[in-house]
N, CA, C, O and the ligand as a Tripos MOL2 file, in Angstrom:
@<TRIPOS>MOLECULE
protein
  309   307    78     0     0
PROTEIN
NO_CHARGES

@<TRIPOS>ATOM
      1 N          98.3690   81.9060   98.6770 N.3       1 MET1
      2 CA         98.1150   82.3270  100.0730 C.3       1 MET1
      3 C          97.3490   83.6380  100.1020 C.2       1 MET1
      4 O          97.6880   84.6020   99.4160 O.2       1 MET1
      5 N          96.3270   83.6390  100.9050 N.am      2 LYS2
      6 CA         95.4910   84.8190  101.0590 C.3       2 LYS2
      7 C          95.9910   85.7000  102.2280 C.2       2 LYS2
      8 O          96.5800   85.2060  103.1890 O.2       2 LYS2
      9 N          95.7400   86.9990  102.1140 N.am      3 CYS3
     10 CA         96.0330   87.8920  103.2230 C.3       3 CYS3
     11 C          95.2900   87.5080  104.4260 C.2       3 CYS3
     12 O          94.1500   87.0610  104.3030 O.2       3 CYS3
     13 N          95.8710   87.6510  105.6560 N.am      4 VAL4
     14 CA         95.1810   87.2820  106.8940 C.3       4 VAL4
     15 C          94.0470   88.1990  107.2260 C.2       4 VAL4
     16 O          93.2260   87.8780  108.0850 O.2       4 VAL4
     17 N          93.9730   89.3530  106.5600 N.am      5 ILE5
     18 CA         92.9450   90.3120  106.9260 C.3       5 ILE5
     19 C          91.8880   90.4220  105.8260 C.2       5 ILE5
     20 O          90.6900   90.4300  106.1120 O.2       5 ILE5
     21 N          92.3200   90.5050  104.5980 N.am      6 CYS6
     22 CA         91.3780   90.5470  103.4770 C.3       6 CYS6
     23 C          91.5640   89.3310  102.5770 C.2       6 CYS6
     24 O          92.2110   88.3670  102.9850 O.2       6 CYS6
     25 N          91.0380   89.3490  101.4150 N.am      7 SER7
     26 CA         91.1290   88.1690  100.5910 C.3       7 SER7
     27 C          92.0610   88.3280   99.4060 C.2       7 SER7
     28 O          92.0510   87.5350   98.4640 O.2       7 SER7
     29 N          92.8820   89.3960   99.4840 N.am      8 ARG8
     30 CA         93.8460   89.5530   98.3880 C.3       8 ARG8
     31 C          95.0130   88.5940   98.5150 C.2       8 ARG8
     32 O          95.2470   87.9930   99.5640 O.2       8 ARG8
     33 N          95.7300   88.4700   97.4250 N.am      9 GLU9
     34 CA         96.8880   87.6100   97.4430 C.3       9 GLU9
     35 C          97.9700   88.1570   98.4100 C.2       9 GLU9
     36 O          98.2710   89.3500   98.3630 O.2       9 GLU9
     37 N          98.5550   87.3160   99.2790 N.am     10 ALA10
     38 CA         99.4880   87.7810  100.2470 C.3      10 ALA10
     39 C         100.9250   87.2450   99.9070 C.2      10 ALA10
     40 O         101.1280   86.3230   99.1170 O.2      10 ALA10
     41 N         101.8800   87.9130  100.5780 N.am     11 ASP11
     42 CA        103.2360   87.4180  100.4530 C.3      11 ASP11
     43 C         103.5450   86.5120  101.6450 C.2      11 ASP11
     44 O         102.6310   86.1460  102.3840 O.2      11 ASP11
     45 N         104.7820   86.1510  101.8420 N.am     12 LYS12
     46 CA        105.1580   85.1730  102.8470 C.3      12 LYS12
     47 C         104.7530   85.5700  104.2430 C.2      12 LYS12
     48 O         104.4430   84.6980  105.0550 O.2      12 LYS12
     49 N         104.7430   86.8730  104.5630 N.am     13 LYS13
     50 CA        104.3980   87.3280  105.8760 C.3      13 LYS13
     51 C         102.9060   87.1570  106.1980 C.2      13 LYS13
     52 O         102.4990   87.2150  107.3580 O.2      13 LYS13
     53 N         102.1230   86.9510  105.1750 N.am     14 GLY14
     54 CA        100.7130   86.7780  105.4010 C.3      14 GLY14
     55 C          99.8360   88.0350  105.1380 C.2      14 GLY14
     56 O          98.6150   88.0300  105.2950 O.2      14 GLY14
     57 N         100.5280   89.0710  104.7410 N.am     15 TYR15
     58 CA         99.7520   90.3280  104.4180 C.3      15 TYR15
     59 C          99.8020   90.5410  102.8990 C.2      15 TYR15
     60 O         100.7530   90.1430  102.2270 O.2      15 TYR15
     61 N          98.7730   91.1650  102.3990 N.am     16 CYS16
     62 CA         98.7980   91.6040  101.0140 C.3      16 CYS16
     63 C          99.6100   92.8910  100.9410 C.2      16 CYS16
     64 O         100.0750   93.4090  101.9570 O.2      16 CYS16
     65 N          99.7680   93.3800   99.7570 N.am     17 GLU17
     66 CA        100.6180   94.5840   99.5870 C.3      17 GLU17
     67 C         100.1270   95.7500  100.4310 C.2      17 GLU17
     68 O         100.9160   96.4220  101.0970 O.2      17 GLU17
     69 N          98.8080   95.9870  100.3990 N.am     18 LEU18
     70 CA         98.2430   97.1460  101.0950 C.3      18 LEU18
     71 C          98.3860   97.0150  102.6050 C.2      18 LEU18
     72 O          98.8090   97.9500  103.2840 O.2      18 LEU18
     73 N          98.0130   95.7940  103.1420 N.am     19 HIS19
     74 CA         98.1220   95.5990  104.5640 C.3      19 HIS19
     75 C          99.5640   95.5310  105.0290 C.2      19 HIS19
     76 O          99.8690   95.9110  106.1590 O.2      19 HIS19
     77 N         100.4360   95.0620  104.1920 N.am     20 MET20
     78 CA        101.8930   95.0540  104.5220 C.3      20 MET20
     79 C         102.3670   96.4420  104.6770 C.2      20 MET20
     80 O         103.1310   96.7080  105.6040 O.2      20 MET20
     81 N         101.9700   97.3660  103.8310 N.am     21 LYS21
     82 CA        102.3790   98.7580  103.9680 C.3      21 LYS21
     83 C         101.8650   99.3780  105.2340 C.2      21 LYS21
     84 O         102.5700  100.1130  105.9270 O.2      21 LYS21
     85 N         100.5890   99.0600  105.5300 N.am     22 ALA22
     86 CA         99.9880   99.5880  106.7960 C.3      22 ALA22
     87 C         100.7140   99.0120  108.0200 C.2      22 ALA22
     88 O         100.9330   99.6980  109.0180 O.2      22 ALA22
     89 N         101.0810   97.7210  107.9060 N.am     23 TYR23
     90 CA        101.8380   97.0780  109.0440 C.3      23 TYR23
     91 C         103.1450   97.7540  109.2330 C.2      23 TYR23
     92 O         103.5250   98.0870  110.3550 O.2      23 TYR23
     93 N         103.8540   97.9660  108.1370 N.am     24 GLU24
     94 CA        105.1700   98.5820  108.2220 C.3      24 GLU24
     95 C         105.1350   99.9780  108.8320 C.2      24 GLU24
     96 O         106.0070  100.3620  109.6120 O.2      24 GLU24
     97 N         104.0820  100.7380  108.4440 N.am     25 SER25
     98 CA        104.0300  102.0890  109.0050 C.3      25 SER25
     99 C         103.6310  102.0570  110.4830 C.2      25 SER25
    100 O         104.0180  102.9460  111.2400 O.2      25 SER25
    101 N         102.8550  101.0360  110.9090 N.am     26 ILE26
    102 CA        102.5380  100.8900  112.3140 C.3      26 ILE26
    103 C         103.8290  100.5950  113.1120 C.2      26 ILE26
    104 O         104.0810  101.1810  114.1660 O.2      26 ILE26
    105 N         104.6230   99.6740  112.5700 N.am     27 VAL27
    106 CA        105.9070   99.3020  113.2930 C.3      27 VAL27
    107 C         106.8060  100.4990  113.3170 C.2      27 VAL27
    108 O         107.4380  100.7580  114.3410 O.2      27 VAL27
    109 N         106.8960  101.2440  112.2450 N.am     28 LYS28
    110 CA        107.7900  102.3960  112.2130 C.3      28 LYS28
    111 C         107.3750  103.4490  113.1910 C.2      28 LYS28
    112 O         108.2060  104.0370  113.8840 O.2      28 LYS28
    113 N         106.0700  103.6920  113.2490 N.am     29 LYS29
    114 CA        105.5880  104.7360  114.2040 C.3      29 LYS29
    115 C         105.7650  104.3290  115.6290 C.2      29 LYS29
    116 O         105.9300  105.1780  116.5050 O.2      29 LYS29
    117 N         105.7330  103.0310  115.8830 N.am     30 TYR30
    118 CA        105.9070  102.5470  117.2680 C.3      30 TYR30
    119 C         107.2940  102.9370  117.8040 C.2      30 TYR30
    120 O         107.4290  103.2320  118.9920 O.2      30 TYR30
    121 N         108.3030  102.9440  116.9640 N.am     31 ASP31
    122 CA        109.6210  103.3550  117.3590 C.3      31 ASP31
    123 C         109.6200  104.7620  117.9150 C.2      31 ASP31
    124 O         110.2870  105.0510  118.9090 O.2      31 ASP31
    125 N         108.8650  105.6370  117.2650 N.am     32 VAL32
    126 CA        108.7590  107.0150  117.6890 C.3      32 VAL32
    127 C         108.0090  107.0780  118.9980 C.2      32 VAL32
    128 O         108.4160  107.7970  119.9100 O.2      32 VAL32
    129 N         106.9270  106.3430  119.1070 N.am     33 TRP33
    130 CA        106.1110  106.3510  120.3430 C.3      33 TRP33
    131 C         106.9200  105.8420  121.5260 C.2      33 TRP33
    132 O         106.8630  106.4180  122.6130 O.2      33 TRP33
    133 N         107.6630  104.7810  121.3250 N.am     34 LYS34
    134 CA        108.4000  104.2170  122.4190 C.3      34 LYS34
    135 C         109.3640  105.2320  123.0160 C.2      34 LYS34
    136 O         109.5720  105.2580  124.2290 O.2      34 LYS34
    137 N         109.9480  106.0620  122.1690 N.am     35 LYS35
    138 CA        110.9110  107.0530  122.6320 C.3      35 LYS35
    139 C         110.2070  108.1580  123.4180 C.2      35 LYS35
    140 O         110.7520  108.6960  124.3820 O.2      35 LYS35
    141 N         108.9950  108.4840  122.9910 N.am     36 ALA36
    142 CA        108.3260  109.6270  123.5900 C.3      36 ALA36
    143 C         107.5030  109.1790  124.8400 C.2      36 ALA36
    144 O         107.4410  109.8930  125.8400 O.2      36 ALA36
    145 N         106.9060  108.0310  124.7530 N.am     37 LEU37
    146 CA        105.9830  107.5710  125.8410 C.3      37 LEU37
    147 C         106.3080  106.1690  126.2860 C.2      37 LEU37
    148 O         106.8950  105.3840  125.5410 O.2      37 LEU37
    149 N         105.9270  105.8640  127.4880 N.am     38 GLU38
    150 CA        106.0270  104.5360  127.9700 C.3      38 GLU38
    151 C         104.7950  103.7620  127.4970 C.2      38 GLU38
    152 O         103.8430  103.5880  128.2570 O.2      38 GLU38
    153 N         104.8090  103.3240  126.3130 N.am     39 THR39
    154 CA        103.6670  102.6420  125.7310 C.3      39 THR39
    155 C         104.0270  101.2160  125.3080 C.2      39 THR39
    156 O         104.9830  100.9950  124.5640 O.2      39 THR39
    157 N         103.2780  100.3020  125.7760 N.am     40 SER40
    158 CA        103.4900   98.9300  125.3350 C.3      40 SER40
    159 C         102.9220   98.7260  123.9000 C.2      40 SER40
    160 O         102.0830   99.4810  123.4100 O.2      40 SER40
    161 N         103.4160   97.7150  123.3110 N.am     41 TRP41
    162 CA        102.9160   97.3760  121.8990 C.3      41 TRP41
    163 C         101.4370   97.2770  121.8840 C.2      41 TRP41
    164 O         100.7940   97.8450  121.0010 O.2      41 TRP41
    165 N         100.8690   96.5890  122.8120 N.am     42 LYS42
    166 CA         99.3570   96.3430  122.8800 C.3      42 LYS42
    167 C          98.6240   97.6920  123.0660 C.2      42 LYS42
    168 O          97.6070   97.9600  122.4260 O.2      42 LYS42
    169 N          99.1790   98.5260  123.9660 N.am     43 GLU43
    170 CA         98.5300   99.8380  124.2410 C.3      43 GLU43
    171 C          98.5820  100.6960  122.9820 C.2      43 GLU43
    172 O          97.6280  101.3920  122.6330 O.2      43 GLU43
    173 N          99.7170  100.6220  122.3220 N.am     44 TYR44
    174 CA         99.9240  101.3520  121.0760 C.3      44 TYR44
    175 C          98.9060  100.9030  120.0190 C.2      44 TYR44
    176 O          98.2900  101.7240  119.3400 O.2      44 TYR44
    177 N          98.7520   99.6240  119.9050 N.am     45 LEU45
    178 CA         97.8080   99.0700  118.9150 C.3      45 LEU45
    179 C          96.4150   99.5470  119.2130 C.2      45 LEU45
    180 O          95.6910   99.9410  118.2980 O.2      45 LEU45
    181 N          96.0050   99.5240  120.5030 N.am     46 SER46
    182 CA         94.6010   99.9150  120.7990 C.3      46 SER46
    183 C          94.4300  101.4080  120.5650 C.2      46 SER46
    184 O          93.3170  101.8560  120.2880 O.2      46 SER46
    185 N          95.5120  102.2000  120.6690 N.am     47 GLU47
    186 CA         95.3930  103.6260  120.3540 C.3      47 GLU47
    187 C          95.1550  103.7790  118.8370 C.2      47 GLU47
    188 O          94.3860  104.6450  118.4210 O.2      47 GLU47
    189 N          95.7770  102.9860  118.0550 N.am     48 ILE48
    190 CA         95.5760  103.0260  116.5720 C.3      48 ILE48
    191 C          94.1310  102.7500  116.2380 C.2      48 ILE48
    192 O          93.5230  103.4370  115.4170 O.2      48 ILE48
    193 N          93.5780  101.7200  116.8950 N.am     49 VAL49
    194 CA         92.1550  101.3120  116.6580 C.3      49 VAL49
    195 C          91.2230  102.4420  117.0010 C.2      49 VAL49
    196 O          90.2590  102.7210  116.2880 O.2      49 VAL49
    197 N          91.5380  103.1140  118.1480 N.am     50 LYS50
    198 CA         90.6470  104.1900  118.6780 C.3      50 LYS50
    199 C          90.7890  105.4580  117.9090 C.2      50 LYS50
    200 O          89.8430  106.2390  117.8000 O.2      50 LYS50
    201 N          91.9730  105.6770  117.3660 N.am     51 ASN51
    202 CA         92.2350  106.9540  116.7120 C.3      51 ASN51
    203 C          91.4880  107.0700  115.3860 C.2      51 ASN51
    204 O          91.6830  106.2580  114.4810 O.2      51 ASN51
    205 N          90.6200  108.0990  115.2780 N.am     52 SER52
    206 CA         89.8040  108.2390  114.1060 C.3      52 SER52
    207 C          90.6160  108.7240  112.9200 C.2      52 SER52
    208 O          90.1810  108.6230  111.7730 O.2      52 SER52
    209 N          91.8080  109.2550  113.2060 N.am     53 LEU53
    210 CA         92.6360  109.7090  112.0850 C.3      53 LEU53
    211 C          93.4230  108.5990  111.4100 C.2      53 LEU53
    212 O          93.9750  108.7790  110.3260 O.2      53 LEU53
    213 N          93.4650  107.4220  112.0840 N.am     54 THR54
    214 CA         94.1620  106.3560  111.5350 C.3      54 THR54
    215 C          93.3760  105.7750  110.2920 C.2      54 THR54
    216 O          92.1470  105.7140  110.2970 O.2      54 THR54
    217 N          94.0840  105.3850  109.3150 N.am     55 GLY55
    218 CA         93.4450  104.8800  108.1370 C.3      55 GLY55
    219 C          92.8320  103.4810  108.4120 C.2      55 GLY55
    220 O          93.2300  102.7690  109.3340 O.2      55 GLY55
    221 N          91.8330  103.1280  107.5520 N.am     56 GLU56
    222 CA         91.1720  101.8720  107.7370 C.3      56 GLU56
    223 C          92.1100  100.6850  107.7350 C.2      56 GLU56
    224 O          91.9930   99.7470  108.5240 O.2      56 GLU56
    225 N          93.0520  100.7780  106.8000 N.am     57 LEU57
    226 CA         94.0080   99.6160  106.6480 C.3      57 LEU57
    227 C          94.8180   99.4250  107.9690 C.2      57 LEU57
    228 O          94.9960   98.3040  108.4460 O.2      57 LEU57
    229 N          95.2780  100.5080  108.5100 N.am     58 ALA58
    230 CA         96.1060  100.4210  109.7330 C.3      58 ALA58
    231 C          95.2480   99.8980  110.8370 C.2      58 ALA58
    232 O          95.7060   99.1020  111.6570 O.2      58 ALA58
    233 N          93.9940  100.3320  110.8820 N.am     59 LYS59
    234 CA         93.1020   99.8130  111.9580 C.3      59 LYS59
    235 C          92.8900   98.3080  111.8280 C.2      59 LYS59
    236 O          92.9120   97.5790  112.8190 O.2      59 LYS59
    237 N          92.6920   97.8730  110.6440 N.am     60 GLU60
    238 CA         92.4980   96.4290  110.4120 C.3      60 GLU60
    239 C          93.7150   95.6360  110.8410 C.2      60 GLU60
    240 O          93.5900   94.5780  111.4570 O.2      60 GLU60
    241 N          94.9010   96.1530  110.5130 N.am     61 VAL61
    242 CA         96.1310   95.4610  110.9160 C.3      61 VAL61
    243 C          96.2730   95.4880  112.4320 C.2      61 VAL61
    244 O          96.6260   94.4720  113.0300 O.2      61 VAL61
    245 N          96.0130   96.5980  113.0510 N.am     62 ALA62
    246 CA         96.1320   96.7380  114.4850 C.3      62 ALA62
    247 C          95.1570   95.7580  115.2080 C.2      62 ALA62
    248 O          95.5330   95.0810  116.1650 O.2      62 ALA62
    249 N          93.9170   95.7130  114.7220 N.am     63 GLU63
    250 CA         92.9140   94.7990  115.2950 C.3      63 GLU63
    251 C          93.3960   93.3170  115.1640 C.2      63 GLU63
    252 O          93.2500   92.5150  116.0870 O.2      63 GLU63
    253 N          93.9500   93.0120  114.0290 N.am     64 TYR64
    254 CA         94.4510   91.6640  113.8310 C.3      64 TYR64
    255 C          95.5470   91.3500  114.7840 C.2      64 TYR64
    256 O          95.5800   90.2540  115.3430 O.2      64 TYR64
    257 N          96.4830   92.3030  115.0040 N.am     65 LEU65
    258 CA         97.6020   92.0840  115.8730 C.3      65 LEU65
    259 C          97.1390   91.9480  117.3420 C.2      65 LEU65
    260 O          97.6700   91.1420  118.1060 O.2      65 LEU65
    261 N          96.1040   92.7880  117.7150 N.am     66 ILE66
    262 CA         95.5710   92.6930  119.1030 C.3      66 ILE66
    263 C          95.0020   91.3140  119.3720 C.2      66 ILE66
    264 O          95.1940   90.7540  120.4510 O.2      66 ILE66
    265 N          94.3170   90.7790  118.4100 N.am     67 ARG67
    266 CA         93.7120   89.4630  118.5320 C.3      67 ARG67
    267 C          94.7860   88.3640  118.6630 C.2      67 ARG67
    268 O          94.4700   87.2000  118.9120 O.2      67 ARG67
    269 N          96.0060   88.7430  118.4960 N.am     68 GLY68
    270 CA         97.0500   87.7630  118.6580 C.3      68 GLY68
    271 C          97.5140   87.1300  117.3810 C.2      68 GLY68
    272 O          98.0930   86.0430  117.3760 O.2      68 GLY68
    273 N          97.2510   87.8300  116.2870 N.am     69 GLY69
    274 CA         97.6250   87.3180  114.9870 C.3      69 GLY69
    275 C          99.1080   87.0570  114.8720 C.2      69 GLY69
    276 O          99.5440   86.1200  114.2030 O.2      69 GLY69
    277 N          99.8730   87.8970  115.5340 N.am     70 GLU70
    278 CA        101.3090   87.7300  115.4700 C.3      70 GLU70
    279 C         101.8790   87.4450  116.8540 C.2      70 GLU70
    280 O         101.8200   88.2680  117.7670 O.2      70 GLU70
    281 N         102.4230   86.2640  116.9620 N.am     71 LYS71
    282 CA        102.8830   85.8270  118.3140 C.3      71 LYS71
    283 C         104.1630   86.5660  118.7290 C.2      71 LYS71
    284 O         104.2840   87.0000  119.8740 O.2      71 LYS71
    285 N         105.0890   86.7070  117.8240 N.am     72 GLN72
    286 CA        106.3340   87.3510  118.1210 C.3      72 GLN72
    287 C         106.4220   88.6380  117.3250 C.2      72 GLN72
    288 O         106.6330   88.6270  116.1120 O.2      72 GLN72
    289 N         106.2620   89.7070  118.0050 N.am     73 SER73
    290 CA        106.4110   91.0090  117.3090 C.3      73 SER73
    291 C         107.8650   91.3650  117.0600 C.2      73 SER73
    292 O         108.7090   91.2080  117.9420 O.2      73 SER73
    293 N         108.1470   91.8280  115.8960 N.am     74 VAL74
    294 CA        109.5170   92.2440  115.5960 C.3      74 VAL74
    295 C         109.9570   93.4200  116.4040 C.2      74 VAL74
    296 O         111.1510   93.6550  116.5910 O.2      74 VAL74
    297 N         108.9530   94.1880  116.9030 N.am     75 THR75
    298 CA        109.3490   95.4280  117.6050 C.3      75 THR75
    299 C         109.4780   95.2020  119.1040 C.2      75 THR75
    300 O         109.9010   96.1140  119.8140 O.2      75 THR75
    301 N         109.1450   94.0710  119.5930 N.am     76 GLN76
    302 CA        109.2680   93.8180  121.0580 C.3      76 GLN76
    303 C         110.6500   93.3220  121.3220 C.2      76 GLN76
    304 O         111.1340   92.3460  120.7470 O.2      76 GLN76
    305 N         111.2760   94.0590  122.2400 N.am     77 SER77
    306 CA        112.6620   93.6400  122.5740 C.3      77 SER77
    307 C         112.7990   93.5780  124.0820 C.2      77 SER77
    308 O         113.8710   93.2510  124.5920 O.2      77 SER77
    309 ZN         95.0800   92.4960  102.9850 Zn       78 ZN78
@<TRIPOS>BOND
     1     1     2 1
     2     2     3 1
     3     3     4 2
     4     3     5 am
     5     5     6 1
     6     6     7 1
     7     7     8 2
     8     7     9 am
     9     9    10 1
    10    10    11 1
    11    11    12 2
    12    11    13 am
    13    13    14 1
    14    14    15 1
    15    15    16 2
    16    15    17 am
    17    17    18 1
    18    18    19 1
    19    19    20 2
    20    19    21 am
    21    21    22 1
    22    22    23 1
    23    23    24 2
    24    23    25 am
    25    25    26 1
    26    26    27 1
    27    27    28 2
    28    27    29 am
    29    29    30 1
    30    30    31 1
    31    31    32 2
    32    31    33 am
    33    33    34 1
    34    34    35 1
    35    35    36 2
    36    35    37 am
    37    37    38 1
    38    38    39 1
    39    39    40 2
    40    39    41 am
    41    41    42 1
    42    42    43 1
    43    43    44 2
    44    43    45 am
    45    45    46 1
    46    46    47 1
    47    47    48 2
    48    47    49 am
    49    49    50 1
    50    50    51 1
    51    51    52 2
    52    51    53 am
    53    53    54 1
    54    54    55 1
    55    55    56 2
    56    55    57 am
    57    57    58 1
    58    58    59 1
    59    59    60 2
    60    59    61 am
    61    61    62 1
    62    62    63 1
    63    63    64 2
    64    63    65 am
    65    65    66 1
    66    66    67 1
    67    67    68 2
    68    67    69 am
    69    69    70 1
    70    70    71 1
    71    71    72 2
    72    71    73 am
    73    73    74 1
    74    74    75 1
    75    75    76 2
    76    75    77 am
    77    77    78 1
    78    78    79 1
    79    79    80 2
    80    79    81 am
    81    81    82 1
    82    82    83 1
    83    83    84 2
    84    83    85 am
    85    85    86 1
    86    86    87 1
    87    87    88 2
    88    87    89 am
    89    89    90 1
    90    90    91 1
    91    91    92 2
    92    91    93 am
    93    93    94 1
    94    94    95 1
    95    95    96 2
    96    95    97 am
    97    97    98 1
    98    98    99 1
    99    99   100 2
   100    99   101 am
   101   101   102 1
   102   102   103 1
   103   103   104 2
   104   103   105 am
   105   105   106 1
   106   106   107 1
   107   107   108 2
   108   107   109 am
   109   109   110 1
   110   110   111 1
   111   111   112 2
   112   111   113 am
   113   113   114 1
   114   114   115 1
   115   115   116 2
   116   115   117 am
   117   117   118 1
   118   118   119 1
   119   119   120 2
   120   119   121 am
   121   121   122 1
   122   122   123 1
   123   123   124 2
   124   123   125 am
   125   125   126 1
   126   126   127 1
   127   127   128 2
   128   127   129 am
   129   129   130 1
   130   130   131 1
   131   131   132 2
   132   131   133 am
   133   133   134 1
   134   134   135 1
   135   135   136 2
   136   135   137 am
   137   137   138 1
   138   138   139 1
   139   139   140 2
   140   139   141 am
   141   141   142 1
   142   142   143 1
   143   143   144 2
   144   143   145 am
   145   145   146 1
   146   146   147 1
   147   147   148 2
   148   147   149 am
   149   149   150 1
   150   150   151 1
   151   151   152 2
   152   151   153 am
   153   153   154 1
   154   154   155 1
   155   155   156 2
   156   155   157 am
   157   157   158 1
   158   158   159 1
   159   159   160 2
   160   159   161 am
   161   161   162 1
   162   162   163 1
   163   163   164 2
   164   163   165 am
   165   165   166 1
   166   166   167 1
   167   167   168 2
   168   167   169 am
   169   169   170 1
   170   170   171 1
   171   171   172 2
   172   171   173 am
   173   173   174 1
   174   174   175 1
   175   175   176 2
   176   175   177 am
   177   177   178 1
   178   178   179 1
   179   179   180 2
   180   179   181 am
   181   181   182 1
   182   182   183 1
   183   183   184 2
   184   183   185 am
   185   185   186 1
   186   186   187 1
   187   187   188 2
   188   187   189 am
   189   189   190 1
   190   190   191 1
   191   191   192 2
   192   191   193 am
   193   193   194 1
   194   194   195 1
   195   195   196 2
   196   195   197 am
   197   197   198 1
   198   198   199 1
   199   199   200 2
   200   199   201 am
   201   201   202 1
   202   202   203 1
   203   203   204 2
   204   203   205 am
   205   205   206 1
   206   206   207 1
   207   207   208 2
   208   207   209 am
   209   209   210 1
   210   210   211 1
   211   211   212 2
   212   211   213 am
   213   213   214 1
   214   214   215 1
   215   215   216 2
   216   215   217 am
   217   217   218 1
   218   218   219 1
   219   219   220 2
   220   219   221 am
   221   221   222 1
   222   222   223 1
   223   223   224 2
   224   223   225 am
   225   225   226 1
   226   226   227 1
   227   227   228 2
   228   227   229 am
   229   229   230 1
   230   230   231 1
   231   231   232 2
   232   231   233 am
   233   233   234 1
   234   234   235 1
   235   235   236 2
   236   235   237 am
   237   237   238 1
   238   238   239 1
   239   239   240 2
   240   239   241 am
   241   241   242 1
   242   242   243 1
   243   243   244 2
   244   243   245 am
   245   245   246 1
   246   246   247 1
   247   247   248 2
   248   247   249 am
   249   249   250 1
   250   250   251 1
   251   251   252 2
   252   251   253 am
   253   253   254 1
   254   254   255 1
   255   255   256 2
   256   255   257 am
   257   257   258 1
   258   258   259 1
   259   259   260 2
   260   259   261 am
   261   261   262 1
   262   262   263 1
   263   263   264 2
   264   263   265 am
   265   265   266 1
   266   266   267 1
   267   267   268 2
   268   267   269 am
   269   269   270 1
   270   270   271 1
   271   271   272 2
   272   271   273 am
   273   273   274 1
   274   274   275 1
   275   275   276 2
   276   275   277 am
   277   277   278 1
   278   278   279 1
   279   279   280 2
   280   279   281 am
   281   281   282 1
   282   282   283 1
   283   283   284 2
   284   283   285 am
   285   285   286 1
   286   286   287 1
   287   287   288 2
   288   287   289 am
   289   289   290 1
   290   290   291 1
   291   291   292 2
   292   291   293 am
   293   293   294 1
   294   294   295 1
   295   295   296 2
   296   295   297 am
   297   297   298 1
   298   298   299 1
   299   299   300 2
   300   299   301 am
   301   301   302 1
   302   302   303 1
   303   303   304 2
   304   303   305 am
   305   305   306 1
   306   306   307 1
   307   307   308 2
@<TRIPOS>SUBSTRUCTURE
     1 MET1         2 RESIDUE 1 A MET
     2 LYS2         6 RESIDUE 1 A LYS
     3 CYS3        10 RESIDUE 1 A CYS
     4 VAL4        14 RESIDUE 1 A VAL
     5 ILE5        18 RESIDUE 1 A ILE
     6 CYS6        22 RESIDUE 1 A CYS
     7 SER7        26 RESIDUE 1 A SER
     8 ARG8        30 RESIDUE 1 A ARG
     9 GLU9        34 RESIDUE 1 A GLU
    10 ALA10       38 RESIDUE 1 A ALA
    11 ASP11       42 RESIDUE 1 A ASP
    12 LYS12       46 RESIDUE 1 A LYS
    13 LYS13       50 RESIDUE 1 A LYS
    14 GLY14       54 RESIDUE 1 A GLY
    15 TYR15       58 RESIDUE 1 A TYR
    16 CYS16       62 RESIDUE 1 A CYS
    17 GLU17       66 RESIDUE 1 A GLU
    18 LEU18       70 RESIDUE 1 A LEU
    19 HIS19       74 RESIDUE 1 A HIS
    20 MET20       78 RESIDUE 1 A MET
    21 LYS21       82 RESIDUE 1 A LYS
    22 ALA22       86 RESIDUE 1 A ALA
    23 TYR23       90 RESIDUE 1 A TYR
    24 GLU24       94 RESIDUE 1 A GLU
    25 SER25       98 RESIDUE 1 A SER
    26 ILE26      102 RESIDUE 1 A ILE
    27 VAL27      106 RESIDUE 1 A VAL
    28 LYS28      110 RESIDUE 1 A LYS
    29 LYS29      114 RESIDUE 1 A LYS
    30 TYR30      118 RESIDUE 1 A TYR
    31 ASP31      122 RESIDUE 1 A ASP
    32 VAL32      126 RESIDUE 1 A VAL
    33 TRP33      130 RESIDUE 1 A TRP
    34 LYS34      134 RESIDUE 1 A LYS
    35 LYS35      138 RESIDUE 1 A LYS
    36 ALA36      142 RESIDUE 1 A ALA
    37 LEU37      146 RESIDUE 1 A LEU
    38 GLU38      150 RESIDUE 1 A GLU
    39 THR39      154 RESIDUE 1 A THR
    40 SER40      158 RESIDUE 1 A SER
    41 TRP41      162 RESIDUE 1 A TRP
    42 LYS42      166 RESIDUE 1 A LYS
    43 GLU43      170 RESIDUE 1 A GLU
    44 TYR44      174 RESIDUE 1 A TYR
    45 LEU45      178 RESIDUE 1 A LEU
    46 SER46      182 RESIDUE 1 A SER
    47 GLU47      186 RESIDUE 1 A GLU
    48 ILE48      190 RESIDUE 1 A ILE
    49 VAL49      194 RESIDUE 1 A VAL
    50 LYS50      198 RESIDUE 1 A LYS
    51 ASN51      202 RESIDUE 1 A ASN
    52 SER52      206 RESIDUE 1 A SER
    53 LEU53      210 RESIDUE 1 A LEU
    54 THR54      214 RESIDUE 1 A THR
    55 GLY55      218 RESIDUE 1 A GLY
    56 GLU56      222 RESIDUE 1 A GLU
    57 LEU57      226 RESIDUE 1 A LEU
    58 ALA58      230 RESIDUE 1 A ALA
    59 LYS59      234 RESIDUE 1 A LYS
    60 GLU60      238 RESIDUE 1 A GLU
    61 VAL61      242 RESIDUE 1 A VAL
    62 ALA62      246 RESIDUE 1 A ALA
    63 GLU63      250 RESIDUE 1 A GLU
    64 TYR64      254 RESIDUE 1 A TYR
    65 LEU65      258 RESIDUE 1 A LEU
    66 ILE66      262 RESIDUE 1 A ILE
    67 ARG67      266 RESIDUE 1 A ARG
    68 GLY68      270 RESIDUE 1 A GLY
    69 GLY69      274 RESIDUE 1 A GLY
    70 GLU70      278 RESIDUE 1 A GLU
    71 LYS71      282 RESIDUE 1 A LYS
    72 GLN72      286 RESIDUE 1 A GLN
    73 SER73      290 RESIDUE 1 A SER
    74 VAL74      294 RESIDUE 1 A VAL
    75 THR75      298 RESIDUE 1 A THR
    76 GLN76      302 RESIDUE 1 A GLN
    77 SER77      306 RESIDUE 1 A SER
    78 ZN78       309 GROUP 0 **** ****
């Protein structure tokens, strides 16, 4: 199975090791954002894409998620 974003080998979640790490840090940071700001998951993701300080990997993951790559987000409750 290939990563949904790049062509590296992926694990069951569909991300390769690098994109999985980026994904996990996105999810972790969202917990902090939620507490500080009224930000939806989608708004948060578009902030990541816009933010020039965000790493390339995180941007790629955020863009993928915005496109609807993940139907059920683990962080949405
Ligand atoms: Zn990848």
